[in-house]
N, C-alpha and C positions, 0 to 999 in steps of 0.2 A: 509688542509683548502680549502674549495671550495667557490669561489665567483660567481658561476654560477647562483645564485639566484638574479641577478641584477634586480632592480626595473624596470619593463617595462615602457617605455616612459621617463625615467629619464636620459638615457644615450644611445649613439649610439654604445657603446662598448659592444660586446657580452661577456657573462659570460665565455665562452670557451676561448676567447682571453685573458681576464683578468687572468683566471686560468693558461693558458700556459705561459704568460709573467711572472706571479708571480712565478710559479714553476721553470722556467728557471732562473730567477734572483736569487732565493734562492739557486739553484744548483751552479751557477757561483760564488755567494758570498761565499758559503762554500768552493769552490775550491780556490778562491783567499785568503780567511782567512787562509786556510791550508798552502798555499805557503808563505804568510806573516809570519806566526808563525815559519815556518821552517827557515826563515831568520832573526828571532828575530825582526820582525817588526809588527806594527799594520796595519790594513787594510787602514787606512788613510795615513800612511807612504808609503805603497805600491802604493796608488793612486798618491801621490806626486811624487814618483819615475817615474811612467808612464807619468805624465804630463811633468816632466823635461826631459824625454827621447827625446821629440820632440820640446822643446822650452826653452828659457831662460827668463822667465817672471820676472817682478818686484815683490817684496814681496806682494804688494797689489793685483796684478793680480793673483798670486798664491793663496792668501787667497780667492779671489772671485771664482776661479776655484774649490777650495775645499769646499766652503761654510762655511768658518771658519773666526773668528776674526783674525786680523793681529797678535795680541799677541800670539794666539795659534799657528799660522804658524811660528812665530819667534822661539818658543820653539821647534817645530817640526824640523825646519832647524838647530837649535843648536845641537840637537841630531844627525841629519844626518851629520853635519860638523864634530862632534867629531868622527864619524865612518869613516870619510874621503870620504863621498859620494857626498858632495856638496861643492861649493865655493860660496861666496858672493862677488859681485863686485859693488862698488859705481857707481852711474850714473855720466856720464860725465858732463851733464848740470845742474843737481840738486843733491846736496849732500844728500838730504833727501831720494832719491830713491836708493834702493838697489836691484840689480838683482841677481837671483839665477840660478846656472847651475850645472850640474853634473860634477864631476871629472872623470878622466879615470876609477877609481875604481867604481864610480857610474854608468858609462856607461856599464862596464862589468857586474855589478849586474843587471842592467836593461835588458841587453841582455839575461842573464841567466834566469831571472824571465819570460821574454817573451817566451822563449823556454819551460820552465816548464808549463806555462799557456797553451800554444798550445798543449803540450803533454797530459795534463789533460783534455782538451776540446776535444781532438781527438776522443775518443769513442762516443761522441755525434755528432760531426760535420762530422765524417767519414760515418755516416749513410746516409748522403746526397750526391747526385752526385755533380760533379764540377759545373754544371749549377745551381743546387739548392743552393749550397754554395754561389755562386756569387749573386744570387737573394736574399738570406737571408741577405747577407752583405748590399746590396742596400736598402732593406726594413728597416734594423736596423738603417742605417745612415739616412734614411728618418724620422724615429721616433725621432731621436736625432736632426734633423735639426731645428735650431732656426729661428724665423721669420726674422731676419736680415741676414740670410744666413750663419752665422758662425756655426761651430761645437763645441759642448761642449766637453772639453777634457776628457780623461779617468779618 
């Protein structure tokens, strides 16, 4: 699919940029979906694993990170807990708040998946020099940078 026929004057984004970002995202999503399926997970469950790898959010925060309703995230975490991947901890100051974190098994799976993702992306990223990889990393983080300075989680 080509987006290179962007309407002139309607956008500052070039069609080539839209095409390359779209093609790259489709490729990465396909790789992530493959890895998720190999671990009997959905892409959303894989995203949750990546988010929990680096933080221990409240359920409401996790729902916001994932762009899902709290009830959907509750079911997602129920399934992850049954697999022994996450634990829920009640908040100290507010019993209505529940925090979610990875168990040791969850951390091992997250590390395994991270390695698998890196291995599958290597054929693409290894085409770039170390300096180009560093620059691409900076550019991608700049695209994700929110106006308040925070980074959107994986």
